[in-house]
Wavefront OBJ file of the C-alpha trace (Angstrom):
o trace
v -40.023 -23.301 24.361
v -36.448 -22.200 23.369
v -35.789 -19.446 21.424
v -32.555 -18.481 19.499
v -30.677 -15.560 20.065
v -31.787 -12.437 18.073
v -29.317 -12.275 14.888
v -26.364 -9.764 14.831
v -25.992 -7.187 12.601
v -23.846 -8.455 9.766
v -20.214 -6.618 9.373
v -20.314 -4.477 6.726
v -17.236 -6.108 5.049
v -18.197 -8.772 2.779
v -15.213 -10.545 1.404
v -12.900 -11.331 4.683
v -9.310 -10.672 4.625
v -7.197 -13.086 2.756
v -5.653 -13.632 6.153
v -6.922 -11.809 9.417
v -3.063 -10.469 9.625
v -3.772 -8.419 6.601
v -6.169 -6.377 7.609
v -5.704 -2.538 6.754
v -7.613 0.109 7.790
v -4.969 2.922 6.011
v -3.639 3.833 2.255
v -1.267 6.350 1.183
v -1.009 7.333 -2.328
v 2.297 8.252 -3.600
v 2.864 9.461 -7.422
v 3.739 6.964 -9.798
v 6.893 5.149 -10.449
v 7.200 5.379 -6.342
v 4.500 2.614 -5.682
v 5.960 0.219 -8.776
v 8.992 0.719 -6.907
v 7.673 -0.619 -3.308
v 5.583 -3.045 -4.984
v 8.356 -4.513 -7.558
v 11.882 -3.217 -6.687
v 12.160 -3.237 -2.760
v 11.780 -0.034 -1.334
v 11.314 -0.747 1.867
v 11.336 3.246 3.211
v 8.588 5.991 2.360
v 10.687 9.355 2.982
v 7.978 11.667 4.836
v 8.765 14.775 7.193
v 6.792 13.703 10.407
v 6.013 10.177 11.765
v 2.886 7.801 10.637
v 1.255 7.328 13.402
v -2.351 6.038 12.616
v -0.669 2.392 11.749
v 0.611 0.475 14.420
v 3.960 -1.021 13.899
v 3.353 -4.156 12.189
v -0.114 -3.166 11.102
v -0.754 -3.174 6.782
v -1.464 -0.107 4.695
v -2.547 0.048 1.216
v -0.103 1.584 -1.518
v -2.106 3.619 -3.763
v -0.618 4.770 -7.296
v -1.923 7.979 -7.886
v -2.504 9.620 -11.069
v 0.807 12.192 -10.858
v 3.965 10.728 -12.355
v 7.445 11.859 -10.750
v 9.796 12.080 -13.784
v 12.793 12.657 -11.069
v 11.950 9.993 -9.197
v 12.171 7.746 -12.323
v 15.735 9.060 -13.069
v 16.804 8.727 -9.573
v 15.188 5.138 -10.025
v 16.767 4.367 -13.010
v 20.380 5.580 -12.141
v 20.735 3.725 -9.066
v 19.307 0.737 -10.640
v 20.149 0.528 -13.830
v 19.387 -3.190 -14.929
v 15.761 -3.021 -13.361
v 12.745 -3.099 -15.127
v 10.816 -0.142 -14.514
v 7.570 0.114 -16.633
v 6.604 2.888 -19.133
v 4.095 5.319 -17.897
v 1.112 3.869 -19.793
v 1.751 0.244 -18.015
v 1.644 1.697 -14.623
v -2.084 1.722 -13.537
v -3.174 4.233 -11.106
v -5.579 2.503 -7.975
v -4.233 0.796 -4.937
v -1.464 -2.273 -6.268
v -0.475 -3.648 -3.100
v -0.426 -3.803 0.837
v 2.708 -3.287 2.382
v 3.315 -4.228 6.107
v 4.471 -0.771 8.207
v 7.528 -1.639 10.609
v 7.893 1.643 12.170
v 9.346 5.263 11.641
v 12.703 5.787 11.492
v 15.133 8.571 11.276
v 17.875 6.946 9.964
v 18.301 3.814 8.008
v 21.575 2.287 5.623
v 18.225 1.650 3.066
v 19.822 3.113 -0.672
v 15.411 4.462 -0.195
v 15.838 6.250 2.917
v 16.194 9.986 2.285
v 14.582 11.682 5.108
v 14.074 13.293 7.486
v 11.741 10.503 8.643
v 11.236 7.149 6.944
v 8.331 5.103 6.993
v 9.968 1.440 6.965
v 8.211 -1.076 4.772
v 7.912 -4.659 5.226
v 6.513 -7.323 3.615
v 4.793 -6.703 0.479
v 1.267 -8.049 -1.223
v 1.062 -6.950 -4.746
v -2.629 -6.776 -6.119
v -3.940 -9.011 -9.074
v -5.200 -5.878 -10.388
v -5.302 -2.439 -8.984
v -8.534 -1.619 -7.423
v -9.130 1.964 -8.973
v -10.192 4.729 -6.524
v -9.130 8.562 -5.893
v -6.143 8.691 -3.554
v -5.817 11.764 -1.334
v -3.047 13.658 0.630
v -1.777 11.971 3.680
v -3.131 8.413 5.296
v -6.419 8.049 3.936
v -9.215 5.551 5.127
v -10.541 3.950 2.128
v -14.503 2.690 2.159
v -15.285 -0.651 2.752
v -16.037 -0.973 -0.996
v -12.701 -0.079 -1.941
v -11.107 -2.667 0.766
v -13.305 -5.257 -0.433
v -11.821 -5.147 -4.085
v -8.485 -5.381 -2.643
v -9.056 -8.297 -0.597
v -10.633 -9.626 -3.704
v -7.421 -8.706 -5.741
v -5.473 -10.650 -3.198
v -6.605 -13.707 -3.342
v -4.022 -16.434 -5.618
v -6.286 -17.662 -8.323
v -6.289 -21.497 -8.462
l 1 2 3 4 5 6 7 8 9 10 11 12 13 14 15 16 17 18 19 20 21 22 23 24 25 26 27 28 29 30 31 32 33 34 35 36 37 38 39 40 41 42 43 44 45 46 47 48 49 50 51 52 53 54 55 56 57 58 59 60 61 62 63 64 65 66 67 68 69 70 71 72 73 74 75 76 77 78 79 80 81 82 83 84 85 86 87 88 89 90 91 92 93 94 95 96 97 98 99 100 101 102 103 104 105 106 107 108 109 110 111 112 113 114 115 116 117 118 119 120 121 122 123 124 125 126 127 128 129 130 131 132 133 134 135 136 137 138 139 140 141 142 143 144 145 146 147 148 149 150 151 152 153 154 155 156 157 158 159
């Protein structure tokens, strides 16, 4: 009598990534409007004081819009990009709004967004259909599987 193999333990992820290459493990929280700039204005550098070591180059990173707002940053964006549409504060929802490819750490860049001393160079960005509301944290942080599932669900393109 042939027996079937024992059932394997199911993965806690209930919703698969849209594409295996889009799987992410970490998120970063930024004061608004910086996450909006990454998602919609081509901000390709996140300025920090130290290298990002927990995400491998070419890996993906969730972009979380915190509850705080940087009015000086808004002025900086409006001065450099006077024709850009920067939504009002009330239109910029907090939560995970996008995932971005992390290309690596740089100590100099020609990007208008670079202010150093270290830049986390960002590549392709995938914007979520809706923000995934969740609390953020300082530094890179690991979202729960529930939050990841909500992000993957919001990356799907409606038919």
